[in-house]
C-alpha positions in Angstrom: -107.7 68.7 191.1 -103.9 68.1 190.2 -104.9 64.1 190.0 -107.4 64.2 187.6 -104.5 66.7 185.5 -102.0 63.5 184.9 -105.7 62.0 183.2 -106.8 64.4 181.8 -103.8 65.1 179.4 -103.5 61.7 178.5 -106.8 61.5 177.2 -106.2 65.2 175.5 -103.3 63.8 173.4 -105.5 61.1 172.8 -108.2 63.5 171.1 -110.9 63.0 173.2 -112.3 65.2 175.9 -110.1 65.6 178.8 -112.7 66.6 181.3 -115.2 63.8 180.2 -113.1 61.3 180.6 -112.7 62.5 184.0 -115.5 62.6 185.0 -116.1 59.2 183.8 -113.2 57.9 185.1 -114.0 59.2 188.5 -117.8 57.6 188.3 -116.1 54.6 188.0 -114.9 51.6 190.3 -111.5 50.0 191.2 -108.8 49.7 189.3 -111.0 50.7 186.4 -109.8 53.2 183.8 -109.1 55.5 180.5 -106.9 53.0 178.6 -105.6 55.5 175.8 -103.2 53.1 173.6 -106.7 50.5 173.2 -109.2 53.8 173.8 -111.1 51.6 176.1 -112.3 52.1 179.4 -111.0 49.1 181.5 -109.2 47.5 184.9 -105.5 48.9 183.8 -104.5 46.7 186.2 -105.5 43.5 184.4 -104.4 45.7 181.5 -100.8 45.6 182.1 -101.1 49.8 182.2 -100.5 49.7 185.8 -98.0 47.0 187.1 -97.6 47.8 191.0 -94.1 45.6 191.5 -92.8 47.5 188.1 -93.7 51.2 189.9 -92.2 49.5 193.0 -89.1 48.6 191.5 -88.7 52.1 189.4 -89.5 53.7 193.1 -86.2 51.5 194.5 -83.9 52.3 191.6 -84.1 56.1 191.7 -84.7 56.7 195.5 -81.2 54.1 195.4 -79.6 56.4 192.5 -80.2 59.9 194.3 -78.7 58.3 197.5 -76.1 57.8 196.0 
């Protein structure tokens, strides 16, 4: 449930019924999800919404800044 909450809030902030969007995304395969910018269900990696390299870089930068 906790993993669904960010998607629910993003959908609601975009003017959609959050629970409906969550259920639809749960039924989808792989990298598919809801893109609030385009208001479409699509491959979020292909759309550039999720970029694994940027996520990893950000995590490393944050870890480095915390450690000193």
